[in-house]
C-alpha positions, -999 to +999 in steps of 0.1 A: +163+448-355+145+457-321+114+478-328+104+507-303+061+516-309+058+553-294+021+563-296+012+598-300-015+620-296-001+650-311+025+652-345+044+678-320+062+648-304+070+626-331+105+643-342+117+651-307+109+617-294+126+602-328+157+620-320+161+609-282+152+573-291+181+575-323+204+587-296+194+566-268+185+533-288+208+532-318+201+505-342+163+505-332+139+513-355+110+534-342+071+533-352+049+561-346+014+554-342-005+588-340-040+598-331-047+633-330-086+629-327-079+618-289-071+653-271-100+674-288-126+639-276-110+645-244-113+683-240-146+682-252-156+650-229-137+666-197-113+641-196-131+609-198-106+584-205-130+557-212-142+573-245-109+568-260-094+539-241-104+512-264-091+533-296-057+539-277-053+501-265-060+492-299-026+509-304-006+490-283-020+455-296-011+470-329+024+478-317+029+439-304+015+425-337+039+446-355+065+434-334+077+462-313+099+449-281+088+481-261+059+507-262+062+543-255+031+564-242+037+598-250+008+615-240+003+622-202-033+629-210-039+593-215-008+582-189-035+564-166-044+540-197-007+524-194-017+498-162-043+485-186-021+483-212+006+463-198-023+438-187-029+432-226+005+429-241+034+411-236+063+438-239+072+465-216+048+498-218+063+529-202+044+562-195+066+590-204+059+611-176+061+586-146+104+592-143+097+629-141+073+624-112+093+608-093+120+633-099+099+660-088+088+651-056+124+636-047+135+674-055+116+698-038+086+704-013+070+734-038+064+715-069+045+739-098+030+719-124+022+734-157+000+725-185-015+738-218-043+711-220-067+708-188-070+676-194-033+665-187-031+689-155-056+666-136-035+633-146-002+649-138-016+657-107-027+625-096+004+609-105+025+635-087+005+628-055+008+589-059+048+593-065+049+613-033+028+588-014+050+558-027+083+579-014+070+590+017+072+625+007+048+659+015+049+681-010+027+712-020+013+714-056+008+746-075-008+740-108-009+764-135-030+758-170-019+779-194-047+774-221-042+806-243-007+792-252-025+760-264-048+779-284-020+797-299-004+762-308-038+749-324-040+781-347-007+772-359+013+800-342+042+786-326+056+816-317+029+828-296+026+794-281+063+798-270+062+829-258+030+829-238+043+797-222+075+810-216+064+839-197+043+815-173+065+791-165+095+819-154+068+831-129+059+797-118+097+792-111+099+820-091+079+805-062+084+768-065+116+748-060+108+726-092+084+730-124+070+698-139+060+703-175+029+681-179+030+680-213+065+663-232+057+692-262+063+719-237+098+713-232+107+729-266+103+764-250+131+755-223+162+770-241+142+803-242+144+806-201+172+825-179+199+799-172+195+808-138+160+793-134+169+758-164+179+739-133+142+740-119+124+726-149+120+685-153+103+676-186+095+639-196+108+634-231+147+623-221+137+613-184+108+587-201+132+575-227+160+570-201+136+548-182+125+529-210+163+521-217+169+513-182+139+487-188+152+470-217+189+467-204+177+450-172+155+427-194 
């Protein structure tokens, strides 16, 4: 049985990504690596990736050791470590938000970028700028940090998190052609938004898994 390893920094992404893997890669076994100490450490250090790089890259090595045929990085805050992981292991390593960034810069000139964690916002903005440059596109980016929503989630108040985030996203969508959700965990609020705005949002889980599937099919 083929194995897909997913490296998480929050338990929130385990269930939805597992469901997407079951849908798109039927018959594959999912192996989850979860380290929920990484995001708090990044928040305390102002996003210093070097403080967590060795630990995160070790998970990629572990994934290959247990027989994973592919690795998915589920966290945008550590996405910039993916190129380094690709040099360490012989299996494909996919950054979950890479495909989303490519679609965002192709779909509009005004792109809203929403996050609830500051350490995710800056890497996502850098990824979008790089994607726009690679595509020869000029885009304006409007970042929005909804820190209060993250505080609610950290306190166990998922409903409060969803309510605050949904209101902020609806406002941001009114000013932009497309809105990028910087964290995979944010996608859960989309069904609560007005139908008229649904088409303006891009979230990484499904797009990232679709990219992974394409890479595996090409191999």
